[in-house]
N, C-alpha and C positions, 0 to 999 in steps of 0.2 A: 552495717556492721554486715551487708553482705558485698560490701567487699574485700573483704580479710574469709568469705567461703569461697568463691569460686573455685579455691584449686579442687580442695575436698568436699564439692559436689556430690561425688558420687555414695559418699560415706553419709550425709546429710535423711538419703532418701528408706539408707537402715533403719528401717521403724524397728525392727524383733526388740526383743529384750536381752542388751546383753550384760552381766555379772563385772561390771569396773567395780564396781563396792556399794559400801548403802550408802554415799550420799542420800539425804533428802531436799530438794527443794524449798523451799520453806510457802513459797504461795501458794502448791499444793498437794500437801503432806504426800507427796511418790517419788520415788526412786528417782534416783536424777542421770539411771542410766542410758538415756536416753539422748543423747546433744541431735538428732536429727529432728525428732520430736519437738524437741523447744527452738531451734532454729523454725523451722515454719509456724507454731504461734506466736514467734516474736514477728516474724513481716507479717502473719495475720494483723494481727496487734496494728503494723506501723500503716496494711492498705483501710482498712476501714475506717482511719485517721483522718484519708486523704482523700479529697471532694468527692470526684467522682466516685468512692464509694457511697458516702452519705448521697449524694445525688440519686442515685442507681435504687438506694433503699429507699429514701423519700416519695422518688418517683413512683418506687410499686405501694406502695403502703399509700401514697394520696391517690392513687389508680383501685385501689379495694378494698381501701377504710369504710366505708357505709353497708359492706355484705356482709362485716361482721357482727353480728348481737350475742350480746355478754346472756346466754340460756344452755341451760343442761342440754338440747338439742342441735346436732350441726348438723346444716344443711351439706349439701350431694353439689353444687360448687368450690366448699371452702376443700372440697379434696383436689380438686382444678386446679387453683390459686394454691395452692402451697406445693403442689407438685412445677404448674410453673416460676414463685418464688425460688423453687431447689436452685431446678434446671438455670435459669437466670444470675443466683449468685454464687453455685457454685462454680460454674462457668468463667464469670467473672476475675472468681478468687482465683479459679487455678492459671485461667494466662496472668494473673499479676504477681503468685506465686512461681510460673517458670521462668518468667522475665527475671528471675532474685535466685532462681534455683534450676540449673538446666532441666534435668530431670525429674524434673519432679510428676511426683503420677496424688492424685487425688484422692484415685480409690485403695489406694494403698495407705494414702495419709489417715482415710476412714476408716480402715481397718484399722489404725495402730489405738484412734479416735476409745474406737468403741472398748478394743485390750483395756487401752488406760485407764474409762468408763469404771470398768468391773473389776479393775487392782484399786482404786481410790478415791478420793473425791474432786473435780477438778471444778473452780468456783473458778469466778470472774464471769465482766461480760464478753470475752472470747468465746467464751462455753457455751456463756448463753445463747450467743449468735449461729456455734457451732450446735447447739441443740433444737434447734427451730429445724433443722434440716431435717433429722430422725426421728421427734416428738413435733407431734401435729400441735399436742395441746397448750406445748411452748411458743407455736406458732401464730397458735392464737391468742392468746394473750396476750404474745407480739404485738395480732394489730389491735385488739381490744384499747390496748395498753396505750398506742397511736387515736382512734378514736375519741377514749375517751380525755387526748391531750385536744387533739382539734376543735371539738368542742367543750371545753371548760370543763370540763368535768374533773380535773383534778382537783390535790388540795396546793397550793403552794406556801411551804413553810418559810420562806424567806424574808416574808415583812415583819418577822417575828424573830428573827434571829441578827445578833449585836453582834460581833465577835471583835476581840479586844486584846492587844498584844498581852503578853501571860510575863514575859518578864523582856529585860535588857541587855542583855550578853548572859549575864550569871546571872545578874541581879534582877529579880523578883519587886515588878513597877510598883508602887502605894495603888490601889483604887483597880488595878490588871483584874480582869477576867471573862468571862462568857454568861450573857444572857439571853435566855429563851423566855420571850413577855413576859420578861418584869420578874421573872426568876432569877437571881442571880447566881455564878458558880464562881468559884475561885476567889480571891482576896478583896474586897472593898474598901 
């Protein structure tokens, strides 16, 4: 992805809305006028899947997950932990994106993100991760989810799901379908 963008890196940092038409991004429901923003999101998608980022995030969660409790009241230490998380992850992402887009500015990108969030609905794991920077409650939820997983308090639905192929090419196979805990869907 980064190989064919190196010559256009100055255009990628132009996060201002330009009127190139009303083409809509089916994933976000937003106008597709800002290719620079989309390019950065694509790089973030790549980065968060890499082992270095996964390790960084996991080590942070491992260090602090026991501090968080699922109560309405928030401890003062949560603010310090959140600030440390934002600094750590923003720095990491900024360095990694800068390797791919030399003139990248995290500040400009976050401003563009804020503007886009006001304009349209941004859904998906990438945007959930980015919301943990600015939305403390999203960050707290992120830490509590990790704690529940670590302590085995999550519901594992994988044992009750059995997927079988519905078709072979264009032909529906006899007896194919989906079964959830004994409740079948599809042809039996």
